[in-house]
Every structure is written in structure tokens, then in C-alpha cells.
PAZAPA-4460 file (N, C-alpha, C; in steps of 0.05 Angstrom, whole numbers, plus 32768, in hexadecimal, padded with zeros to 4 digits):
% residues 293
    n_x    n_y    n_z   ca_x   ca_y   ca_z    c_x    c_y    c_z   seq   type   mol
   7F30   7EF5   8047   7F3E   7F07   803D   7F40   7F02   8020     1      M     A
   7F39   7F18   8013   7F38   7F19   7FF4   7F65   7F22   7FF3     2      A     A
   7F63   7F0D   7FDA   7F7B   7F08   7FCF   7F7B   7F0D   7FB1     3      S     A
   7F93   7F20   7FA1   7F8B   7F27   7F8D   7FA9   7F26   7F7F     4      I     A
   7FAE   7F1B   7F6B   7FCC   7F1B   7F58   7FC5   7F27   7F3F     5      T     A
   7FD7   7F39   7F42   7FD9   7F4B   7F22   7FF4   7F46   7F1A     6      L     A
   8000   7F57   7EFD   801A   7F50   7EFB   8012   7F6D   7EDE     7      I     A
   8015   7F82   7EEE   8016   7F96   7EDF   803E   7F9E   7ED4     8      P     A
   8036   7FB8   7EBF   804B   7FC3   7EB9   805E   7FCE   7ECC     9      S     A
   807B   7FD0   7ECD   808A   7FDB   7ED8   808D   7FF3   7EDF    10      E     A
   8081   7FFF   7ECF   807F   801F   7ECC   8065   8025   7EE1    11      K     A
   8051   8014   7EE2   8038   8003   7EF1   8042   8011   7F10    12      E     A
   804E   7FF7   7F0E   805A   7FEF   7F2A   8069   8009   7F3E    13      I     A
   807E   8017   7F2E   808B   802C   7F33   8078   803E   7F3B    14      Q     A
   8065   8047   7F2C   804B   8061   7F3A   8043   8055   7F46    15      T     A
   803C   8040   7F51   802F   8039   7F71   8048   803A   7F77    16      F     A
   805A   802D   7F82   8072   8036   7F96   8078   8055   7F9F    17      V     A
   8066   806B   7F86   8074   8083   7F95   805E   808B   7F9F    18      K     A
   804C   8081   7F94   8028   8088   7FA2   8028   8080   7FC0    19      E     A
   8039   8064   7FC4   802D   805D   7FE4   804C   8057   7FEB    20      Y     A
   805E   8063   7FEB   807A   8064   7FF3   807D   8066   8012    21      E     A
   8066   8077   8020   8069   8079   8032   8060   805C   8042    22      Q     A
   8051   804B   803A   8051   802E   803E   8062   801C   803D    23      A     A
   807A   8025   802A   8086   8007   8032   808E   8005   8042    24      L     A
   808F   7FE4   8047   8098   7FDA   805E   80B3   7FC3   805D    25      T     A
   80CB   7FBE   805F   80E1   7FA7   805C   80C4   7F92   8063    26      P     A
   80DA   7F79   8050   80CD   7F63   8050   80E6   7F4E   804C    27      S     A
   80EA   7F3E   805C   80FC   7F22   8061   80F9   7F18   8046    28      K     A
   80E3   7F12   8038   80DF   7F07   8024   80F0   7F09   800B    29      N     A
   8103   7EFA   8006   8123   7F0A   7FEF   810D   7F0A   7FCC    30      P     A
   80F0   7EFE   7FCE   80E8   7EFD   7FB0   80D1   7F17   7FBB    31      Y     A
   80D2   7F30   7FCD   80C6   7F42   7FC3   80D3   7F5D   7FC7    32      I     A
   80D2   7F62   7FAE   80E1   7F83   7FA9   80D6   7F94   7FBF    33      R     A
   80B7   7F93   7FBD   80A9   7FAB   7FCE   8097   7F97   7FE4    34      Y     A
   8095   7FB0   7FF8   807E   7FA3   8002   806A   7FBA   8017    35      F     A
   8053   7FBA   801A   803D   7FD5   801E   8031   7FC7   8034    36      F     A
   8031   7FD6   804A   8022   7FCC   8062   800A   7FE5   8060    37      K     A
   7FF7   7FE7   8054   7FDC   7FF1   8049   7FC0   7FF9   805D    38      L     A
   7FB9   800D   8062   7FA4   800D   806C   7F8D   7FEB   8064    39      P     A
   7F83   7FDA   806F   7F74   7FC8   806D   7F7F   7FAF   8058    40      Q     A
   7F90   7FB0   8050   7FA2   7FA0   8036   7FC7   7F9F   803C    41      A     A
   7FC9   7F8C   802C   7FE8   7F94   802B   7FE6   7F8E   8006    42      S     A
   800E   7F99   8007   800F   7F90   7FE6   802E   7F86   7FDE    43      V     A
   802A   7F74   7FDA   8044   7F66   7FD9   8052   7F64   7FB6    44      S     A
   8062   7F73   7FB3   806F   7F74   7F91   8081   7F66   7F94    45      I     A
   8089   7F4B   7F89   809B   7F3B   7F7C   80AC   7F48   7F6C    46      Y     A
   80C6   7F3B   7F6A   80DE   7F3C   7F57   80D7   7F2F   7F3B    47      T     A
   80BA   7F15   7F36   80B8   7F14   7F25   80A6   7F27   7F21    48      S     A
   8099   7F3C   7F1D   8088   7F4C   7F17   806B   7F4A   7F1D    49      G     A
   8065   7F37   7F2D   804A   7F30   7F36   8045   7F49   7F46    50      K     A
   802D   7F44   7F56   8025   7F57   7F69   800E   7F4D   7F79    51      V     A
   8019   7F4E   7F92   7FFA   7F37   7FA5   7FED   7F4C   7FB8    52      L     A
   7FD2   7F4E   7FB5   7FC6   7F5D   7FC3   7FB2   7F51   7FDA    53      F     A
   7FB6   7F55   7FEF   7FAC   7F44   8009   7F9F   7F59   801C    54      Q     A
   7F89   7F53   8025   7F78   7F5D   8034   7F60   7F60   8036    55      G     A
   7F4E   7F76   803E   7F2C   7F7A   803B   7F29   7F95   8026    56      E     A
   7F44   7FA0   801E   7F45   7FB8   800D   7F55   7FB1   7FF6    57      A     A
   7F5C   7F97   7FF9   7F71   7F8E   7FD7   7F61   7F91   7FC5    58      A     A
   7F4E   7F98   7FBE   7F3A   7F9B   7FA0   7F3B   7FB8   7F9F    59      E     A
   7F3D   7FC8   7FB5   7F3E   7FE9   7FB6   7F64   7FF1   7FA7    60      N     A
   7F6E   7FE1   7FAC   7F8D   7FEA   7FB6   7F8D   7FD9   7F8F    61      Y     A
   7F89   7FC3   7F84   7F88   7FBA   7F6E   7F7E   7FD1   7F59    62      A     A
   7F6D   7FD7   7F64   7F64   7FEE   7F4C   7F70   7FFF   7F42    63      G     A
   7F89   8002   7F59   7F9E   8013   7F44   7FA9   8007   7F2B    64      F     A
   7FA6   7FF2   7F2B   7FAC   7FEC   7F0E   7F9E   7FE1   7EFC    65      F     A
   7F7F   7FF0   7F00   7F70   7FE9   7EED   7F59   7FD1   7EF3    66      G     A
   7F60   7FC9   7F07   7F4D   7FB0   7F10   7F2F   7FB2   7F17    67      Y     A
   7F29   7FA6   7F0E   7F06   7FAD   7F14   7EFA   7FA3   7F2B    68      Q     A
   7EF6   7FB1   7F3D   7EE5   7FA8   7F57   7ECA   7FAA   7F5C    69      V     A
   7ED4   7F90   7F57   7EAD   7F7B   7F54   7E9B   7F8B   7F64    70      T     A
   7EA5   7F89   7F7B   7E9A   7F8C   7F8E   7E89   7FAB   7F8E    71      Q     A
   7E93   7FB9   7F8C   7E8C   7FD8   7F90   7E7D   7FD0   7F6B    72      V     A
   7E86   7FC8   7F5E   7E75   7FC2   7F3E   7E54   7FC0   7F4A    73      A     A
   7E52   7FA6   7F5D   7E32   7F9D   7F62   7E24   7FAF   7F71    74      S     A
   7E2C   7FBA   7F76   7E21   7FD4   7F8A   7E13   7FF0   7F75    75      G     A
   7E21   7FEA   7F5F   7E1C   8004   7F42   7E0A   7FFC   7F2E    76      Q     A
   7DF8   7FE2   7F42   7DE2   7FD6   7F26   7DC7   7FEC   7F22    77      S     A
   7DD2   7FFD   7F39   7DB4   800A   7F40   7DB6   802B   7F40    78      I     A
   7DAC   8048   7F34   7DB1   805C   7F40   7DB5   8058   7F63    79      P     A
   7DCA   806A   7F6E   7DC9   8064   7F8D   7DD7   807C   7F90    80      L     A
   7DC4   8087   7FB0   7DDC   809C   7FBC   7DE8   8083   7FCE    81      I     A
   7E01   809B   7FD6   7E16   8089   7FE8   7E1C   80A2   7FF7    82      G     A
   7E1B   809E   8014   7E2B   80AE   8029   7E3F   80AE   803A    83      T     A
   7E59   80C0   803F   7E62   80B5   804E   7E6E   80D1   805E    84      D     A
   7E80   80CB   806F   7E94   80E9   8085   7EAB   80DF   807D    85      E     A
   7EB7   80F8   808B   7ED3   80F9   8092   7ED3   810A   80A7    86      V     A
   7EEE   8107   80B8   7EEE   8120   80CB   7EE3   8111   80EC    87      G     A
   7ED4   8105   80E6   7ECC   80FC   8104   7EE3   80F4   8120    88      N     A
   7EFA   80E3   810F   7F0A   80DC   8120   7F22   80F7   8128    89      G     A
   7F1F   810C   8112   7F33   8118   8111   7F2E   812E   812F    90      S     A
   7F46   8131   8141   7F42   8149   814A   7F41   8163   8143    91      Y     A
   7F4A   816C   812F   7F4F   8188   8119   7F3F   8189   810A    92      F     A
   7F37   8197   80FF   7F1B   8199   80E4   7F05   8188   80EC    93      G     A
   7EF1   819B   80D3   7ED7   8196   80D8   7ED0   8178   80D3    94      G     A
   7EB7   817B   80C9   7EA8   8159   80CD   7E9D   8162   80AF    95      L     A
   7EAA   8150   8094   7E9A   8153   8080   7E8B   8137   8079    96      A     A
   7E6C   813D   8070   7E5A   8121   8065   7E5A   812E   8044    97      V     A
   7E5A   811B   8036   7E54   811E   801C   7E45   8103   8012    98      V     A
   7E29   8113   7FFE   7E17   80FC   7FF7   7E1E   80F8   7FD0    99      A     A
   7E1C   80EA   7FC8   7E26   80EE   7FAB   7E0F   80D5   7FA0   100      S     A
   7E01   80DA   7F89   7DF2   80CE   7F79   7E06   80B5   7F67   101      F     A
   7E08   80AB   7F5F   7E16   8097   7F4C   7DFE   8086   7F3C   102      V     A
   7E00   808C   7F22   7DF2   8074   7F0A   7E08   8062   7F03   103      T     A
   7DF5   804D   7EFB   7E11   8038   7EEC   7E1A   8038   7ED4   104      P     A
   7E10   8057   7EC2   7E20   805A   7EB0   7E38   8073   7EBE   105      D     A
   7E3B   806E   7ECF   7E54   8088   7ED7   7E6B   806A   7EE7   106      Q     A
   7E5D   8052   7EE6   7E71   8037   7EFA   7E89   803E   7EE7   107      H     A
   7E8B   8041   7ED0   7EA7   803C   7EC6   7EBB   805A   7EC2   108      H     A
   7EB4   8067   7EC3   7EB8   8089   7EC5   7ECA   8080   7EEA   109      F     A
   7EBB   8077   7EF9   7EC5   807A   7F15   7ED5   8068   7F1D   110      L     A
   7EDC   8048   7F0C   7EEE   8035   7F10   7F05   803D   7EFB   111      Q     A
   7F04   804A   7EE6   7F19   8054   7EDD   7F2F   8069   7EE8   112      K     A
   7F1B   807B   7EFD   7F25   8088   7F0F   7F37   8085   7F22   113      L     A
   7F2F   806B   7F29   7F3A   805D   7F43   7F29   8061   7F66   114      G     A
   7F11   8061   7F5B   7EFE   8072   7F71   7F01   805A   7F82   115      V     A
   7F03   805A   7F9B   7F05   8041   7FB1   7EFC   804B   7FC4   116      G     A
   7F00   803A   7FE3   7EFB   8051   7FFF   7F11   8066   7FFF   117      D     A
   7F08   807A   8009   7F1E   8089   800C   7F31   8086   8020   118      S     A
   7F35   806E   802D   7F43   806C   8044   7F5B   8058   8038   119      K     A
   7F55   8055   801A   7F6A   8044   8012   7F75   8057   7FF9   120      T     A
   7F71   806C   7FF6   7F7A   807F   7FE5   7F91   8092   7FF3   121      L     A
   7FAA   8097   7FE3   7FB8   80AD   7FEF   7FAD   80CE   7FFB   122      T     A
   7FAF   80D7   8003   7FA6   80F3   8008   7FA8   80FD   7FEB   123      D     A
   7FC3   80FC   7FDC   7FD1   810F   7FC6   7FB6   8101   7FAE   124      K     A
   7FB2   80E0   7FAB   7FA3   80D6   7FA1   7F85   80E0   7F9B   125      K     A
   7F7D   80E9   7FB3   7F5B   80F3   7FB9   7F62   8111   7FB6   126      I     A
   7F72   811F   7FB4   7F75   813A   7FA6   7F73   813D   7F8C   127      R     A
   7F7F   8129   7F82   7F7A   812A   7F65   7F60   8127   7F4E   128      Q     A
   7F56   810C   7F61   7F39   8100   7F53   7F23   810B   7F61   129      I     A
   7F28   811E   7F7E   7F0A   812A   7F83   7EFE   813C   7F7B   130      A     A
   7F08   8152   7F6C   7F06   8169   7F57   7EF5   8160   7F3D   131      P     A
   7EFB   8144   7F31   7EF1   813C   7F20   7ED5   8125   7F25   132      L     A
   7EDA   8124   7F3F   7EBD   8110   7F4D   7EA1   812A   7F4D   133      L     A
   7EAE   8143   7F58   7E99   815E   7F5D   7E90   8161   7F45   134      K     A
   7EAA   8160   7F34   7E99   816E   7F11   7E88   815D   7F05   135      E     A
   7E8C   813E   7F08   7E7D   812E   7EFC   7E61   8121   7F0B   136      N     A
   7E64   811F   7F24   7E56   810B   7F36   7E45   811F   7F37   137      I     A
   7E27   811E   7F4A   7E14   8130   7F54   7E19   8126   7F6F   138      Q     A
   7E1A   8136   7F7F   7E2A   8132   7F9F   7E1C   8157   7FA9   139      H     A
   7E17   8148   7FC0   7E14   8161   7FDB   7E24   815E   7FF8   140      Q     A
   7E33   816E   7FF3   7E4F   816E   800E   7E44   8180   801E   141      A     A
   7E52   8185   8031   7E4B   818D   8051   7E5B   8193   805E   142      L     A
   7E63   81A9   806A   7E79   81AB   807F   7E76   81B8   8092   143      L     A
   7E7B   81A6   80A7   7E7A   81B4   80CA   7E8F   81BA   80D4   144      L     A
   7E95   81D4   80D6   7EA8   81E4   80DA   7EB1   81DE   80F8   145      S     A
   7ECC   81DB   80FD   7ECE   81D3   811F   7EBC   81E6   8131   146      P     A
   7EBE   81FF   812A   7EA8   8207   813B   7E90   820B   813A   147      S     A
   7E86   8201   812B   7E62   8201   812C   7E64   81E4   8137   148      K     A
   7E73   81D9   8133   7E72   81B4   813B   7E77   81B7   815F   149      Y     A
   7E8A   81C8   8162   7E8E   81D6   817E   7E76   81D6   8192   150      N     A
   7E67   81ED   8177   7E4C   81F4   818A   7E36   81EF   818A   151      E     A
   7E34   81D6   8177   7E1C   81C2   8179   7E20   81B0   8187   152      V     A
   7E37   81A4   818F   7E33   8185   819C   7E37   8190   81B7   153      I     A
   7E21   8179   81C7   7E24   817F   81DE   7E09   8189   81E6   154      G     A
   7E03   81A4   81DC   7DE8   81B5   81DB   7DD9   81AB   81C5   155      E     A
   7DCF   81A7   81BA   7DBC   8196   81A4   7DC3   817D   819B   156      H     A
   7DE4   8171   8194   7DE9   8160   818F   7DFD   814D   8197   157      Y     A
   7E04   8130   818D   7E1B   811C   819B   7E2A   8122   818D   158      N     A
   7E3F   810B   818B   7E52   8108   8170   7E3F   80F9   8162   159      A     A
   7E2C   80E4   815F   7E21   80D4   8152   7E05   80E7   8143   160      V     A
   7DFB   80F0   8152   7DE3   8102   814E   7DEA   8119   813B   161      S     A
   7E05   8122   8139   7DFF   8137   8131   7E0F   812B   8110   162      V     A
   7E18   811B   810F   7E1F   8104   80F4   7E02   80FF   80E0   163      K     A
   7DF4   80F1   80EF   7DD3   80ED   80F1   7DC2   8107   80E3   164      V     A
   7DD1   811D   80EE   7DBE   8137   80DC   7DC9   8140   80C1   165      A     A
   7DE4   8141   80BD   7DFE   8146   80A4   7DF8   812F   8097   166      L     A
   7DF5   8114   8095   7DED   8108   8081   7DCF   8109   807C   167      H     A
   7DC4   810A   808C   7DA4   810E   8080   7DA1   812B   8072   168      N     A
   7DAA   8139   8078   7DA8   8155   806E   7DB3   8152   804B   169      Q     A
   7DD3   8143   804F   7DD6   813E   8034   7DD0   8130   8025   170      A     A
   7DB9   8121   802D   7DB4   8110   801D   7D97   8121   8016   171      I     A
   7D7F   8132   8021   7D69   813C   801B   7D76   814B   800C   172      F     A
   7D8E   815A   8016   7D96   8170   7FF4   7D94   816D   7FD7   173      L     A
   7DA2   814F   7FD8   7DAC   8148   7FC0   7D90   813E   7FBE   174      L     A
   7D78   8134   7FC7   7D68   812D   7FB8   7D57   8140   7FAD   175      L     A
   7D5D   815F   7FBD   7D53   8174   7FB3   7D52   8176   7F95   176      Q     A
   7D6E   8170   7F91   7D77   8175   7F78   7D6A   8165   7F62   177      K     A
   7D57   8151   7F6D   7D4B   8148   7F55   7D58   812E   7F49   178      G     A
   7D6B   811B   7F55   7D74   8108   7F57   7D60   80EF   7F62   179      V     A
   7D5E   80D7   7F51   7D4E   80C6   7F5A   7D57   80AB   7F5D   180      E     A
   7D65   80A7   7F76   7D6C   807F   7F7D   7D57   8075   7F83   181      P     A
   7D68   805E   7F7F   7D5A   8041   7F82   7D66   8033   7F9D   182      E     A
   7D72   803E   7FA1   7D7D   8039   7FC3   7D8F   8054   7FD1   183      K     A
   7D96   8057   7FE0   7DAA   8062   7FF3   7DB2   8057   800B   184      I     A
   7DCA   8060   800A   7DDA   8051   8018   7DEA   8062   802E   185      V     A
   7DF4   8061   804C   7E06   8073   805A   7E19   805B   8062   186      I     A
   7E33   8063   8067   7E44   8050   806F   7E44   8051   8087   187      D     A
   7E36   803B   8097   7E2C   8034   80AF   7E44   8041   80C0   188      A     A
   7E36   8058   80D9   7E4E   805F   80EC   7E3B   805E   8113   189      F     A
   7E19   8051   8105   7E18   804F   8121   7DFD   8032   8113   190      T     A
   7DE8   802A   8121   7DD4   8020   8117   7DBF   8029   8118   191      S     A
   7DA8   8018   8100   7D93   8022   80FB   7D87   8027   8111   192      S     A
   7D83   801F   8122   7D6E   802B   8135   7D7E   8041   8146   193      K     A
   7D8C   804B   8149   7D9B   8066   8149   7D9A   807D   813A   194      N     A
   7D98   806D   8122   7D99   8080   810D   7D7B   808F   8106   195      Y     A
   7D6E   807F   8114   7D45   8087   810F   7D44   8090   811E   196      D     A
   7D58   808B   813B   7D47   8099   8158   7D50   80BC   8154   197      R     A
   7D6D   80BC   8149   7D71   80D4   814B   7D6A   80E6   812E   198      Y     A
   7D61   80DC   811D   7D54   80E7   8102   7D3B   80FB   810F   199      L     A
   7D24   80EF   8119   7D13   80F7   8124   7D13   8113   8129   200      K     A
   7D2D   811B   8137   7D3A   813A   8143   7D35   8149   812F   201      N     A
   7D38   8140   810D   7D3F   814D   80F1   7D2C   8164   80E8   202      E     A
   7D31   816C   80E2   7D10   8182   80D7   7D1C   816F   80B4   203      A     A
   7D20   816A   80A1   7D20   8164   808E   7D21   8149   808C   204      N     A
   7D0F   8143   807B   7D04   8120   807B   7D04   811D   8059   205      H     A
   7D0B   8104   8055   7D02   80F4   8035   7CF4   80DB   8040   206      F     A
   7CE1   80D1   8021   7CDA   80B6   8026   7CEC   80A5   801C   207      S     A
   7D02   80A7   8018   7D16   809A   8007   7D1D   807E   8028   208      Y     A
   7D1B   8065   8026   7D2C   805B   8032   7D48   8061   8034   209      P     A
   7D5C   8058   804B   7D6A   8058   8050   7D7E   8041   8061   210      V     A
   7D99   8038   8054   7DA0   8022   805E   7DC6   8027   8065   211      T     A
   7DC0   801E   8082   7DDB   8027   808D   7DEF   8013   8085   212      L     A
   7E03   8008   807A   7E12   7FF2   8079   7E33   7FFA   8082   213      E     A
   7E39   7FE2   808E   7E58   7FE2   8090   7E72   7FE6   807D   214      E     A
   7E82   7FF4   8076   7E8D   7FEF   805F   7E88   7FF5   804A   215      K     A
   7E72   7FFF   804B   7E5C   800A   802F   7E75   8014   8021   216      A     A
   7E8C   8023   802B   7EA4   8032   8010   7EAC   8022   8001   217      E     A
   7EAD   8004   8008   7EB7   7FF5   7FF8   7EA5   7FE5   7FE7   218      S     A
   7E8A   7FE4   7FE7   7E7B   7FDA   7FD9   7E64   7FE8   7FC9   219      K     A
   7E62   8003   7FD1   7E54   8017   7FB5   7E64   802C   7FB8   220      Y     A
   7E68   802D   7F9D   7E7A   8048   7F7E   7E74   806B   7F93   221      L     A
   7E50   8062   7F98   7E46   807D   7F9C   7E4F   8084   7FB8   222      A     A
   7E59   806F   7FCF   7E68   8078   7FEA   7E81   807F   7FE8   223      V     A
   7E8A   806F   7FD5   7EA7   806E   7FD1   7EAC   808E   7FC2   224      A     A
   7EA5   8097   7FB2   7E9F   80B1   7FA4   7E9E   80C8   7FC0   225      V     A
   7E81   80C1   7FCE   7E80   80D5   7FEA   7E9A   80D3   7FF7   226      S     A
   7EA2   80BE   7FFD   7EBB   80BE   8014   7EDB   80C7   800A   227      S     A
   7EDA   80C8   7FEF   7EEF   80DB   7FE4   7EE9   80FD   7FE3   228      I     A
   7ED4   80FF   7FD5   7ECD   811F   7FDD   7ED7   8127   7FF3   229      I     A
   7EC0   811F   800A   7ECA   811C   8026   7EE0   8126   802B   230      A     A
   7EF5   8115   8026   7F13   8116   8030   7F1C   8132   802B   231      R     A
   7F13   812F   800D   7F20   814B   7FFD   7F18   8161   8013   232      D     A
   7EF2   8165   8018   7EEE   817D   8026   7EFE   8181   803D   233      L     A
   7EF9   8164   8049   7F10   816A   8063   7F23   816E   8069   234      F     A
   7F3E   8169   8051   7F4F   8167   804C   7F5F   8191   804F   235      L     A
   7F44   8191   803C   7F44   81B7   8033   7F3B   81C6   804C   236      E     A
   7F2B   81B8   805E   7F23   81CA   8074   7F3C   81CA   8083   237      N     A
   7F40   81AE   8082   7F5B   81AB   8094   7F74   81C5   8096   238      L     A
   7F76   81C3   8078   7F8D   81DD   806F   7F84   81F8   8075   239      E     A
   7F6D   8203   806B   7F67   8216   8077   7F6E   821F   8094   240      N     A
   7F65   820C   80A3   7F62   821A   80B8   7F7F   821A   80C9   241      L     A
   7F91   820F   80C0   7FA5   8207   80C8   7FB9   8220   80C3   242      G     A
   7FB6   8230   80A5   7FBC   823B   8099   7FB6   825A   80A3   243      R     A
   7F9D   825B   80AF   7F95   8273   80C2   7F9D   8280   80DC   244      E     A
   7FA5   8267   80E9   7FB7   825F   80FC   7FD6   8266   80FD   245      L     A
   7FDF   8257   80E5   7FFC   825D   80E8   8003   823A   80EF   246      G     A
   7FFA   822A   80F0   8006   8209   80F7   7FF9   81F0   80DC   247      Y     A
   8004   81E5   80DB   8000   81CC   80CC   7FEF   81BC   80DF   248      Q     A
   7FD4   81B9   80DA   7FC8   81A9   80EA   7FC6   8189   80E2   249      L     A
   7FC7   8175   80F2   7FCB   815C   80E5   7FB3   8150   80EA   250      P     A
   7FA7   8143   80DE   7F8D   8128   80DB   7F9B   8113   80F4   251      S     A
   7F84   8111   80FA   7F87   80F4   810E   7F80   8109   812D   252      G     A
   7F82   80F2   813D   7F81   8103   815C   7F9D   80F6   8170   253      A     A
   7FAF   80F0   8165   7FC9   80E6   8172   7FD4   80F7   8186   254      G     A
   7FEE   80EF   8184   7FFE   80FF   819B   8009   811A   818B   255      A     A
   8008   811E   816A   800D   8134   8161   7FF8   8148   815F   256      T     A
   7FE1   8148   8166   7FCD   815B   8169   7FCE   815F   817E   257      S     A
   7FD6   8156   8197   7FD8   815E   81B5   7FF2   816A   81B3   258      D     A
   8000   816F   819F   801D   8179   81A3   800C   819F   8191   259      K     A
   8005   819A   817E   7FFC   81AD   8169   7FE3   81BA   8179   260      V     A
   7FDA   81B5   8191   7FBE   81C3   8193   7FCA   81CE   81B1   261      A     A
   7FE3   81CA   81C1   7FE8   81D1   81D3   7FFC   81E9   81CA   262      S     A
   8001   81F3   81AF   8010   8207   81AB   7FF7   8217   8199   263      Q     A
   7FE5   8211   8192   7FD1   821F   8184   7FBF   822E   81A0   264      I     A
   7FC2   821A   81B7   7FB8   8225   81D1   7FC3   823B   81DD   265      L     A
   7FE0   8236   81E4   7FF4   824E   81E9   7FE9   826B   81D9   266      Q     A
   7FF0   8256   81BA   7FF3   8278   81AC   7FD6   828C   81B0   267      A     A
   7FBD   8272   81B9   7FAA   8283   81A2   7F92   8280   81BF   268      Y     A
   7F98   8273   81D1   7F7F   826C   81DD   7F6E   8258   81DA   269      G     A
   7F58   8251   81E8   7F42   823C   81E1   7F32   8242   81CB   270      M     A
   7F2F   8260   81C8   7F2C   826D   81AB   7F33   8259   8192   271      K     A
   7F51   8258   8196   7F5B   8252   8180   7F57   8231   8178   272      G     A
   7F56   8221   818F   7F49   820D   8190   7F30   820C   8181   273      L     A
   7F1F   8210   8192   7F01   8210   8185   7F04   8219   8167   274      N     A
   7F14   822A   8163   7F17   8236   8144   7F1B   8220   8135   275      F     A
   7F30   8206   8140   7F36   81F0   8127   7F37   81D6   8137   276      C     A
   7F29   81D8   8149   7F25   81B3   8150   7F06   81B7   815E   277      A     A
   7F0A   8194   8161   7EF7   818C   816F   7EE7   818E   818D   278      K     A
   7EE9   8196   819D   7EF1   819F   81BC   7EF1   818A   81D3   279      L     A
   7EE3   8182   81C7   7ED8   8164   81DD   7EE9   814F   81D1   280      H     A
   7EFB   8142   81C0   7F10   8137   81C1   7F20   8139   81D6   281      F     A
   7F29   8126   81E5   7F36   8125   81F9   7F55   8132   81ED   282      K     A
   7F52   8136   81DA   7F74   8151   81D1   7F78   8161   81DB   283      N     A
   7F5C   816A   81E1   7F5B   818A   81F3   7F69   8186   820F   284      T     A
   7F5C   8172   821D   7F6A   8172   823A   7F87   8165   8237   285      E     A
   7F8B   815A   8221   7FAD   8152   8222   7FBF   816B   8213   286      K     A
   7FB0   817E   820B   7FC1   8195   81FF   7FC4   81A7   821A   287      A     A
   7FAC   81AB   8224   7FB1   81B9   8244   7FC8   81AD   8258   288      K     A
   7FC6   8196   8255   7FDF   8189   8265   7FF5   8185   8260   289      M     A
   7FFE   8189   823C   801A   8196   823F   801B   81AD   823E   290      L     A
   8015   81C2   8242   8019   81D3   8246   8019   81E1   8260   291      L     A
   801B   81CF   8277   801B   81CD   8297   8032   81CB   8299   292      E     A
   803A   81B9   828A   8052   81A9   828F   806F   81C0   8290   293      R     A
***
């Protein structure tokens, strides 16, 4: 488990507290001013001014204070394409997949922005830096809308093969723009054997080898960039879908999603859910049950 200690300024500490205030958790330690329970890490801010980061994502959160993430940097010694997807685990909203091409000379720019795994960044931070990434980093973004997702799932694709198709297409289109990576990394969502099996059904192919690697977003800046742009695209889609229906659509697939789904079902019927949600999720049946009560 990674452990990092920094002594930032009081102004930087207060900015961090404001950014992650929703993750504030009470601590019994009298010497801890603020304690945060965050995805894949915890952060303790002591009365002495010392800040302790612990956990798998410690380096990413420490990056908020300018800490250089050496693990990410090591994956930037070559021109690299990295891909990631967002929306796979959310009932509402589409499926966003992004491929990004990052070269070593862009490393400093990305580190300065605080680029890291999108799971360790607040949505507010993601919405702030995504436009800068889109403007400065060559990438290819794809969004499969819920209605299109529902159309192809079951008939032509399953939940895994549809991601293979999107990742492959994003990389193919990015390569068409003339980029020349020395390596292509996909944040692993299935085994390489599975990926290759489903890939045979796709029309577009390229000669570059592809590596599927777990937790790639914390190792490669190109994957981290894709993770952030994809999250921004997913959030934007979620907002647009909700605006059209007149509901605030939650991310994820919990009880809140069931409740909102039942309201949409009552107002618009299955046509409304097909427009904004992935129907094969269990939330659909749960929403129907809530209406029957």
C-alpha cells in the first residue's frame, strides 16, 4: 500500500478540503484536522500541517499538491495510445469510450493539470480539465447512446463484446489521423483471449499489437486522459438525457436509480426508459416492481 507524506501550504489544504468535502469522515485521532475516505485511498491532514496519503491511489491524490506520480511517468517514456470507457456500470446514460495519443513531451502539461485516474477526481475537477485535454491531446471519443445500446445488446453484442467493438473502433479512427504509437494500452475489462475472440467479428482492424492491462489508468497518462474525457462525455450525456425528460438522472445502479426509473416509467412508459437507460440492467425490473406497489 502506497504511503506519501507532504507539507503543503494552508491555502492548498483548504482548496483540497473544499474539493473533496463530501468525503470528509470523523476521526478519533485528536491530531487529525481532516480525514477523507476516498476511492482507493485515505487522506489525513494533521494539525501539524502534515498531509498523509495512503492506499492504491495515494499518488493520484497527492498529485493535487503537485506530487509527481512516478508510476504514471514511467508509462510515458514512449508515444502511447491509451483507451478507457465510462458508463458501463451506470443504469442511466450511454457508454463512452475514448482513445488518446500522448507523447513524452506532453507529460509535464498533463501532470500540471493534475491528470490521474478519473475515479480519484471529483466530477467538478473532471469538467474543468476535460476541455483542456480535448483541445491539446489528440483523441477519438465515441458515445453509444442508451437507445442504440439497447438496440444492439442481445441481438448483435453482449456487455463485453460491445466494449471490444468501441475500443477497437476508437483506436482505429485515432490511427487514421496519422498518429504513430509505440504501444497501445487498454484498461482491461476482459481477458486478452476474450478480446481477441470478439475482435474477429469487427470489420476494422490494424496491425499494431494491443495490451490489456488492469488499473492502466493509474500507470499510463494516455489511459488517464481517456478516462477523464470519457467521464466528461458520460456526464454531459447524462445531463442532456435528463434535461429532455425533465428528471435528474443519477450515475450508478443503486436504489436511487430504481426510484427515478419508476418515475420515468410512470410518466413515459418503456419508451422513456429505452431513451435514457440500459434496459438489461436489473433496475428495469425493480422499477416495474416499485410501480406495482
